[in-house]
N, C-alpha and C positions, 0 to 999 in steps of 0.2 A: 961665198954671198954673191948673188949675182948681183949686178947695179941695175940691172936692166926690171923694170918693174910694170906690172897688166895696166891694161887702159879701165878708167872705172869712172863712172861720169855721176854727178850727184843731182837729186832731185828732190822737189817737195821740203815738204815741213814737218817738223816733231820726232819723234822717238826715232833713235839710227836704225836702219833696216838693211843688212847687208844682203843682196841675191846672187845664188850663183846656181848658172846653168849646168845643163845635161852635157854628155858628150858629143863632139857633132857639131854644136851651135855656138852662141853667144850671147850677150846680155839683150840683142833687141827681141829676143824670144821670148820677153816679157812684157813686151807692148800693149797688150789687152788689158795688163792688170797695172800696170804703172800710173795709168792714169788716175785711178780710184784712190789705191794704195797712196800717193803723194799726197792726197791730203790731209792724210793722218800721219805719215812716217816720211824721215829722210828716207830716200831711198839709193844707196849706191850701188850701181847696177858694175859690175865686173865682168869684162871679160876674162875665162882663162886663162893660161899662159899659150901662143900658140893656137887660140883661138881668133876670130872675130878680129878685134883692135890690139889684140896682144904680143908684145914677142914674144921668141921661145929663147928663155935662157939654157945654159948649156948642161950639164949632167944628169939625172936619170930625170926620168918623166915620173915624180915618186907621188906618193902622196902627201910624202912632207913638203918634197919642193912646191905642190899646189899651199899648201895651208902656207909655208913660208910667203911666196905671195901673194897670197889673197889678203896676208894680213902685215903687209908692208902696204898697203893703200887702204887700210878699214879705219875706223874709230879706233879711240883704245879701249868703248867696250860698244856692242853691239847685239841688237838681238838678227840671227842668220836667218835665212833661209835657203832652204839648197833641194835640189829638182835632183831625180838620178843622179849619178858620176857628182855632179855639183852637192847634191845629199850628203854624200860619202867625206868631200872634203869639212863640210862643213860642220858634219858630224865629229870629224877628226880636230878640228881643229876645238870643239865642247870639250872631246878629251882632253886634249894635250893643251891649248891654251883656256882654261874654265874662265880665267879672271878678265876672258875680252868676249867671252860671251852672256848678254843679258838671260838670253831665250834662244831655241833650237826648234825649226820647224825644218823636218824634211819631209818630200812631195816623192813618192813613187821611186825608196829608195831604201834601201838594206845596208846592213854591217856587212851581207855578201854577197854579190849576186849570182855568184854563180853555185850550182846547186854541187850538195857533197852527202857524204852517206848521214850524218846526222841533221843534214840540211836541204829539205825537200821540196820546200817552196823557196824553190829558184829559177835561174834558166839554167836547159839541159847544158852541158857542157861540149855537145855536138855545136850550139846552136852560133855560141861564141867562138870556136874554131869556124867556123864555114866564115863568118864576119871577117875572121885576121885576116883567110886567107883570099876572099875577095877584094879588100882591100888592097891586097897585092897589084892586084888585076886592073882596077877601079875604082880611085875613091869617089869621082862622085858619085856614079851608082850605086855605093855600096851605102854611101852615105844615107842618101833619097829610100834604098830600101830599108836600114834602120829608122829612119825617120817615119816609114808609111806602119810598119810594126806597131811602132810608141799609137800611131792611133787606132789602130786596128779592133772595130768593137764598140767604139765611142760612139752618142748619139748624132755627132756633126761630124762624122770621119774624114768623108770629103773635104767639107771645109776645114778641116782639124791638117791633113798632109796637105792642103796646098798651101795652106799659113805656116807652117814647118819647112815646106818648098821652099816658098817664097821668100825668104829670111835669110835661110842656112848661109847662100851663097851671095850675100848681098857686100860681103867684106872683103868678096873674093874666097880661095879656096882655102880652107884651114893648112895648117901646115903639118904637113904626110907623118912627122914624127911624134907631134901631138896626137896626132889619129890612132897611127900604130901602136904608141906606147898608152895612151888611156886605154886602149880594149884592154890592151895586157894588164893594166890597173886593175880596170874592172876585172877581170877574170881573175887575179891574183890578191887582192886586197883581201881582209879576213879581219874585221874590225869585235869579233862578236864577244870575246874575253876582256875585251878594253869597255864594254862599255856598260858595264855598272861603277866605272868610274863620270858617267854624267850625271851631273847635281842640278843642273839647271832645268828650268821648267821645260818640256818636252813635249812637243805636237807631232804624230806623226800622220799623213795623209796617203791614201791610197786610191787608186779605182779599182772596180771590181770587175772588170774588166780586162784588165794589165796582165798583157802574157811578159813581160818582160821581168815585175814584179810582185810576183802574183800575192793579193789582199792576205791569201790566207798565210802570210809572214806574218801578218801583222800581229796575229796571237802569241807568237816565237818572239819573235821580237818585245812583244810586252811580257816578255818572261825573265825578257833580260834585262831589261831595265820597268823595274813594276812601276815606280812614280810618275811614266808618260801614257800619255795619252794619244789614242789615235782615231779616228773619221778612215769613212771607207763610203767614196761615191759610188752609190751604186751604179750609176749609167755611164760613169769615163772611164775610160782606158791606163793610157802610162802619164799624159797629159790635162790634167783634171782641170788646169786653169784655165787651158784653152776651149775644153769644152763645157767646162759649167765655170766661165770666169766669176759672174754674181756669188753664187755657193763659196767658191773659193774664197776670193775676196773678207766675206761674211766669217767663215773660220777664221781666218788668218785677223781678224780686226775682232773678235770675238775675243781669242787666245791672248793677243798679245796685252790687250785693253784689260784684259780681265785682272 
């Protein structure tokens, strides 16, 4: 087990809420919702290993490694909110360590990110392959291209892309291994069979215009976890907390305070 721990910042007051960001980014991406949420919750903002200010431990960059690293720095029990790849990590924590999770919110996330014969509402494998290929040639350009895809179609597309671009390199470049193996993780992880182990209250949030995690996946995931709830933001893409901040915060509060 690695002695390295991820960077964590704690702000606000009230029940504990852990926020986990997506691939290529860091906890600075939550800036727009931090002020509102911190009035009601104690927020634990984590940079996943190899991103932002967090060191990269040795060993495979696996969902298990990310789970262990996050649990090293979070409260004994907390609400978890994870976006995209962070949603995959939060989901895995709810499956493998239910005693640590009060409730789970995933945003633009899925138990399997890439299409399979029995899982059509997901990314086409060739898109993921091309990202992995581009990454070897141009780390910075590939991250920016990936961020741009996340905002396509959103009402505030230009502002969203600018915010993502401005945020991503504030703490320098993410570790190349975290980028490369993080994409492999998104390509390979499939939690569908374990989803029925999730017993905590569970809210899934989607953007109708999201091309990475299509909102149509919502119904299929609902069949895997019948007690979960979901909401689709009609004019949002992959980052509804950027494009529809107030509605997003309202949904989160509504669910956590209920």
